[in-house]
Backbone bond lengths (Angstrom), bond angles and torsions (degrees), N, CA, C in turn:
res aa  C-N    CA-C-N  psi(-1)  N-CA   C-N-CA  omega(-1)  CA-C   N-CA-C  phi
1 M - - - 1.443 - - 1.528 108.37 -
2 S 1.309 116.08 128.41 1.459 122.40 -177.96 1.522 109.70 -98.86
3 R 1.340 116.41 112.46 1.461 120.39 -179.12 1.511 109.98 -108.51
4 E 1.319 115.53 133.80 1.450 120.56 179.38 1.523 110.71 -74.64
5 K 1.316 114.18 150.30 1.454 121.84 178.23 1.521 107.06 -131.13
6 T 1.309 117.49 139.18 1.457 120.80 176.59 1.519 108.24 -86.79
7 I 1.330 115.21 125.16 1.462 121.24 179.35 1.528 109.03 -123.92
8 T 1.312 115.24 159.08 1.459 120.93 175.73 1.516 107.95 -112.21
9 L 1.323 114.97 123.45 1.453 121.56 177.71 1.523 108.29 -110.55
10 T 1.313 116.75 134.28 1.456 120.95 175.83 1.526 106.88 -96.08
11 I 1.339 114.57 107.02 1.462 121.56 -174.01 1.522 108.80 -116.80
12 N 1.318 115.83 119.16 1.463 121.46 -179.40 1.529 111.63 52.72
13 G 1.352 114.78 39.68 1.454 121.13 176.18 1.516 115.39 83.53
14 R 1.319 117.74 2.62 1.467 121.07 -177.63 1.525 110.45 -122.13
15 A 1.324 116.44 131.52 1.461 120.94 178.82 1.529 109.63 -75.59
16 E 1.338 115.76 130.72 1.459 121.75 177.91 1.519 108.16 -134.19
17 Q 1.321 115.83 138.96 1.452 120.04 179.75 1.517 110.85 -98.87
18 A 1.320 114.47 143.03 1.458 121.37 177.74 1.522 108.42 -139.00
19 S 1.298 115.86 142.10 1.448 121.53 174.75 1.528 106.43 -102.20
20 V 1.325 116.01 114.42 1.456 120.09 -171.84 1.524 111.99 -131.40
21 P 1.331 116.13 142.62 1.462 119.10 169.96 1.532 108.14 -76.06
22 P 1.315 118.09 162.67 1.467 120.79 -176.19 1.527 114.81 -58.00
23 H 1.324 117.90 -26.26 1.461 121.11 -176.34 1.533 113.66 -92.16
24 R 1.337 119.06 -0.23 1.471 121.72 -177.08 1.522 109.60 -71.27
25 T 1.329 116.01 128.22 1.459 120.13 179.19 1.526 110.43 -78.97
26 L 1.310 114.87 160.87 1.460 120.14 175.58 1.523 109.52 -60.56
27 L 1.317 117.77 -39.60 1.463 121.27 177.52 1.526 110.40 -55.24
28 E 1.320 116.77 -50.63 1.469 120.77 -179.07 1.518 111.06 -62.89
29 A 1.334 117.23 -42.80 1.465 120.62 -179.72 1.533 111.15 -64.42
30 L 1.325 117.03 -43.43 1.464 120.01 179.70 1.527 110.69 -61.99
31 R 1.306 116.77 -46.67 1.466 119.78 -179.04 1.533 110.99 -66.80
32 D 1.339 117.48 -36.98 1.468 120.45 175.93 1.531 110.95 -62.04
33 L 1.324 116.45 -31.28 1.468 121.15 178.57 1.534 112.28 -83.43
34 G 1.322 116.72 1.58 1.458 120.62 176.59 1.511 115.36 96.67
35 H 1.312 117.85 7.75 1.466 121.59 179.83 1.535 109.75 -88.15
36 V 1.325 114.92 69.25 1.462 120.53 -177.90 1.521 112.64 -76.17
37 E 1.334 117.06 -3.69 1.464 119.79 173.25 1.522 110.87 -67.91
38 V 1.319 117.47 -18.78 1.462 122.64 175.20 1.527 105.98 -86.32
39 K 1.307 115.93 113.64 1.457 121.19 -172.48 1.527 111.94 -83.73
40 C 1.308 114.89 144.48 1.455 122.23 177.07 1.522 107.42 -100.50
41 G 1.309 116.44 110.23 1.461 120.88 -178.84 1.511 110.85 -105.54
42 C 1.323 115.44 -103.85 1.464 121.08 -173.03 1.528 113.28 -82.47
43 E 1.317 117.82 -22.77 1.467 124.37 -176.58 1.524 113.68 60.70
44 K 1.347 116.13 23.99 1.465 118.95 176.57 1.528 112.10 -142.45
45 G 1.328 117.73 16.51 1.455 121.11 173.87 1.508 116.70 82.12
46 D 1.327 117.63 14.45 1.462 119.98 -178.27 1.528 114.52 -94.06
47 C 1.342 118.46 -26.84 1.469 119.13 -168.39 1.517 115.52 -106.32
48 G 1.321 119.29 -24.73 1.454 121.74 179.08 1.518 115.19 78.62
49 A 1.327 118.79 1.68 1.471 120.92 -178.26 1.523 112.34 -62.47
50 C 1.312 117.28 -26.10 1.467 122.02 -176.69 1.524 113.40 -95.55
51 A 1.328 117.19 11.79 1.470 119.94 -175.83 1.525 111.81 -61.81
52 V 1.309 114.74 135.26 1.462 124.53 172.40 1.523 106.31 -132.72
53 Q 1.308 116.11 170.13 1.458 118.43 172.91 1.520 109.04 -102.19
54 V 1.311 115.57 136.04 1.456 122.46 173.37 1.519 105.78 -120.83
55 D 1.317 115.29 115.19 1.467 121.76 -174.15 1.530 111.30 51.60
56 G 1.331 115.92 38.51 1.459 121.38 175.06 1.512 116.41 87.45
57 L 1.306 118.11 -4.75 1.468 121.05 179.65 1.524 110.03 -109.10
58 A 1.320 116.18 133.33 1.457 120.46 178.96 1.519 109.95 -69.97
59 M 1.327 114.64 137.40 1.455 119.96 173.47 1.515 109.42 -149.86
60 D 1.310 115.35 150.42 1.455 120.77 177.74 1.525 108.33 -74.79
61 S 1.317 116.06 118.93 1.463 119.65 -177.35 1.526 112.10 -70.46
62 C 1.330 117.51 -17.02 1.472 119.84 178.07 1.529 112.01 -75.12
63 L 1.330 117.15 -16.75 1.467 121.29 -179.48 1.525 112.84 -104.00
64 T 1.321 116.36 2.11 1.458 121.84 -175.10 1.520 109.35 -112.91
65 L 1.303 117.16 126.96 1.454 119.89 176.76 1.530 108.91 -75.87
66 A 1.316 116.45 137.11 1.466 121.49 -174.03 1.526 112.05 -56.47
67 W 1.312 117.92 -43.47 1.465 120.29 -176.22 1.530 112.07 -64.59
68 M 1.327 117.21 -20.97 1.466 120.56 -178.17 1.531 112.82 -72.51
69 V 1.331 117.72 -18.87 1.465 120.31 -177.02 1.527 112.49 -108.45
70 E 1.313 116.43 11.50 1.461 119.15 175.55 1.525 108.74 -60.70
71 G 1.326 116.12 133.20 1.461 121.16 179.69 1.521 114.10 84.75
72 R 1.312 117.26 -0.51 1.467 120.98 178.60 1.526 109.03 -107.10
73 E 1.311 117.32 160.10 1.462 122.56 -178.26 1.524 110.00 -87.99
74 I 1.323 115.98 117.69 1.464 122.74 179.50 1.525 107.62 -106.00
75 T 1.325 115.94 128.89 1.462 120.50 177.06 1.516 108.62 -122.21
76 T 1.324 115.04 127.53 1.463 121.46 174.22 1.523 107.49 -103.36
77 I 1.303 117.19 174.61 1.462 121.83 178.42 1.528 110.55 -56.76
78 A 1.320 118.10 -31.67 1.472 121.67 -179.94 1.529 111.73 -68.36
79 G 1.331 116.90 -17.83 1.451 120.54 179.75 1.516 114.42 -89.82
80 L 1.330 117.81 0.21 1.467 120.39 -177.16 1.515 113.96 -87.87
81 G 1.298 117.54 -46.54 1.457 120.25 -175.19 1.507 110.73 -150.14
82 E 1.314 114.91 173.17 1.458 121.79 178.09 1.521 108.55 -109.73
83 R 1.316 116.14 166.16 1.466 120.48 179.12 1.530 110.91 -56.33
84 D 1.324 117.49 -43.79 1.468 121.42 -178.34 1.520 113.42 -82.03
85 T 1.324 116.82 -21.28 1.465 121.30 -179.58 1.529 109.36 -134.65
86 P 1.328 116.77 72.81 1.469 119.01 -178.10 1.525 111.72 -68.59
87 H 1.305 114.85 153.60 1.459 121.69 173.11 1.530 107.29 -62.93
88 P 1.338 119.12 149.71 1.473 120.69 178.63 1.531 113.93 -52.64
89 L 1.320 118.32 -34.75 1.467 119.94 177.31 1.522 110.99 -67.07
90 Q 1.323 117.14 -43.80 1.460 120.25 178.51 1.526 110.27 -61.01
91 K 1.318 116.16 -43.29 1.471 121.14 -179.58 1.532 110.80 -65.33
92 A 1.328 117.08 -45.49 1.465 120.82 -178.92 1.523 111.71 -63.87
93 F 1.328 117.62 -40.72 1.463 120.36 178.27 1.523 110.12 -63.41
94 T 1.318 116.66 -42.36 1.463 120.80 -179.21 1.523 111.36 -69.66
95 D 1.320 116.64 -50.86 1.465 121.18 -176.31 1.529 112.54 -68.84
96 G 1.320 116.86 -33.15 1.459 120.44 -174.17 1.513 115.61 -94.42
97 G 1.314 117.69 2.65 1.464 119.66 178.34 1.511 114.13 78.65
98 G 1.328 117.77 23.71 1.460 121.00 178.58 1.517 113.07 -79.60
99 I 1.335 115.73 2.85 1.467 121.18 -179.56 1.519 108.00 -120.46
100 Q 1.308 115.85 131.03 1.468 118.94 169.31 1.522 107.18 -118.89
101 C 1.309 119.02 -86.65 1.466 117.88 178.39 1.526 110.32 -73.76
102 G 1.340 117.24 -27.33 1.458 122.09 175.76 1.508 115.79 89.57
103 Y 1.315 118.08 -6.27 1.465 119.14 -175.43 1.524 112.59 -64.75
104 C 1.315 117.61 -39.37 1.460 120.99 -178.00 1.528 112.25 -82.36
105 T 1.321 117.07 -14.78 1.465 121.61 -169.92 1.525 114.38 -56.19
106 P 1.339 120.60 -48.75 1.473 118.13 -179.61 1.529 112.66 -56.46
107 G 1.320 116.85 -45.84 1.463 120.47 179.57 1.514 112.50 -65.79
108 M 1.327 117.12 -40.12 1.471 121.69 177.59 1.527 110.30 -60.37
109 I 1.328 115.86 -47.19 1.466 119.92 -177.92 1.524 110.70 -65.71
110 M 1.322 118.14 -40.35 1.469 119.75 179.60 1.526 110.67 -65.62
111 A 1.329 117.36 -39.92 1.472 120.39 177.32 1.524 110.16 -66.72
112 A 1.336 117.26 -41.47 1.465 121.16 179.68 1.519 111.03 -64.04
113 K 1.321 117.36 -41.72 1.471 120.32 179.94 1.526 110.82 -63.23
114 S 1.311 116.43 -43.81 1.456 120.74 178.65 1.527 110.42 -60.30
115 M 1.324 116.39 -42.33 1.462 121.33 -179.92 1.532 110.79 -65.97
116 I 1.339 117.29 -46.94 1.471 121.14 -178.50 1.527 111.17 -66.35
117 D 1.328 117.28 -35.51 1.472 119.78 177.21 1.525 110.95 -60.99
118 R 1.327 117.59 -33.98 1.464 122.04 179.33 1.523 112.52 -87.20
119 N 1.348 116.14 -26.88 1.459 121.83 -176.77 1.531 108.25 -141.49
120 P 1.339 117.99 86.79 1.464 121.42 -173.53 1.527 115.07 -64.91
121 E 1.319 116.88 -15.01 1.462 120.14 -179.03 1.527 109.99 -126.91
122 P 1.351 116.31 65.29 1.464 118.76 -175.01 1.527 112.48 -73.24
123 S 1.322 115.00 142.86 1.467 120.82 172.19 1.528 107.56 -78.51
124 E 1.329 115.90 172.82 1.468 119.30 176.96 1.532 109.67 -60.69
125 E 1.304 117.12 -40.01 1.465 120.51 178.70 1.527 111.00 -64.35
126 D 1.350 116.70 -41.11 1.467 119.97 177.55 1.524 110.70 -59.45
127 I 1.330 116.59 -41.60 1.466 121.19 -179.98 1.522 109.83 -64.81
128 R 1.328 116.29 -45.12 1.471 119.71 179.49 1.527 111.03 -60.45
129 I 1.320 116.80 -43.09 1.464 120.77 178.41 1.521 110.68 -68.12
130 G 1.332 116.49 -42.82 1.462 121.22 -178.76 1.516 113.90 -62.41
131 L 1.324 116.32 -29.05 1.463 120.57 -179.54 1.529 112.57 -104.28
132 S 1.326 117.30 8.28 1.466 120.63 -174.37 1.528 113.66 -64.44
133 G 1.301 118.59 -18.48 1.467 121.24 177.59 1.512 113.48 -88.79
134 N 1.339 116.99 5.74 1.454 121.61 -177.68 1.524 110.10 -119.26
135 L 1.309 115.75 128.95 1.458 120.89 -179.12 1.521 111.22 -105.32
136 C 1.332 115.58 141.98 1.458 123.12 174.10 1.521 107.17 -129.54
137 R 1.317 116.87 129.88 1.458 119.97 -178.25 1.524 111.65 -98.18
138 C 1.353 117.84 -0.75 1.469 120.24 -172.44 1.527 114.88 -112.44
139 T 1.330 117.57 -43.71 1.462 119.56 -162.39 1.515 116.32 -89.22
140 G 1.296 119.54 -24.91 1.461 119.95 -172.57 1.520 111.70 80.51
141 Y 1.319 118.46 4.53 1.461 126.65 171.55 1.527 116.38 74.88
142 T 1.316 120.16 -24.60 1.466 120.79 -174.99 1.521 111.53 -56.46
143 K 1.315 117.40 -49.03 1.473 121.15 -178.97 1.530 110.99 -67.16
144 I 1.308 117.24 -31.86 1.465 120.95 176.92 1.525 109.67 -66.43
145 F 1.327 117.21 -48.48 1.467 120.80 179.38 1.523 110.81 -60.77
146 E 1.336 116.80 -41.71 1.469 120.43 178.27 1.524 110.96 -63.86
147 A 1.329 117.45 -39.63 1.462 121.07 178.86 1.525 111.15 -63.64
148 V 1.322 116.95 -41.12 1.469 120.85 179.14 1.525 109.90 -65.62
149 E 1.317 116.83 -43.01 1.467 120.70 177.81 1.530 110.75 -61.36
150 E 1.319 117.06 -44.44 1.461 122.73 178.70 1.531 110.70 -61.55
151 A 1.319 116.93 -46.93 1.464 121.49 -179.67 1.524 111.46 -64.80
152 A 1.321 117.10 -40.31 1.467 120.05 178.94 1.524 110.17 -59.99
153 A 1.333 116.39 -42.72 1.468 120.23 177.94 1.527 110.01 -63.58
154 E 1.302 117.54 -42.79 1.474 122.01 178.75 1.524 110.59 -62.35
155 M 1.331 116.61 -43.73 1.454 120.99 -179.05 1.524 112.71 -66.94
156 R 1.345 116.28 -27.57 1.468 120.59 175.74 1.525 111.08 -79.98
157 G 1.331 116.58 -11.09 1.463 120.10 -176.48 1.499 112.24 85.75
158 A 1.325 116.71 10.91 1.456 120.95 -177.99 1.513 112.39 -88.95
159 G 1.353 116.07 -0.71 1.462 118.59 -176.03 1.509 109.32 70.50
160 G 1.269 116.18 -178.94 1.456 119.60 179.96 1.502 110.78 -112.63
161 K 1.307 115.43 -167.38 1.462 121.21 175.41 1.519 108.15 -70.29
162 S 1.292 116.55 151.63 1.472 119.92 178.74 1.487 111.07 -75.88
C-alpha cells in the first residue's frame, strides 16, 4: 500500500510543501509544484535534462526520490539568475550560441555550475567530463564547452575572451 507523506522541499531558497507517495521522484514533485524549468527527458538518468543542484551538487532529479531531499537545498535553473541579471553561465550560453532548441540547457547549466563550483579553473577535458552526463541533440557541444569556459573565467573574475 502506497501512502502519501507531506514533505517540505526548499527550492530556490523557498520552502514548499508537497504530498508525495514513497515512489515519487524529485522530478515529478518539482514539476507538480510548478517548476517546469526542470525538464523531463529520458526519466532514467541518461540525458541530464532534469539536473538540479542538491546542496550544491548536480544530480538527475529523475533518479532521486523526493522524500530523500527533504531538508536539503534544491536549486533549479530558475534559482541562478534573473532576466535582468542572468548568472554568468546563463549569459555565456545565450551570448555564445550554446543554446539551440534549449531543452538540454537547464540541465547543462546546472551540471556546469556544480563542476565550476568544485573546480573554478576547469580544463577542456574537465568540462567534457563534467558535462558527460548531459546529452544535447542540437549543438555538437563545441559552443556549450566554449560557453562553460567563458563563464568559468567570468566567475573567477578573469573576464572572458575578447
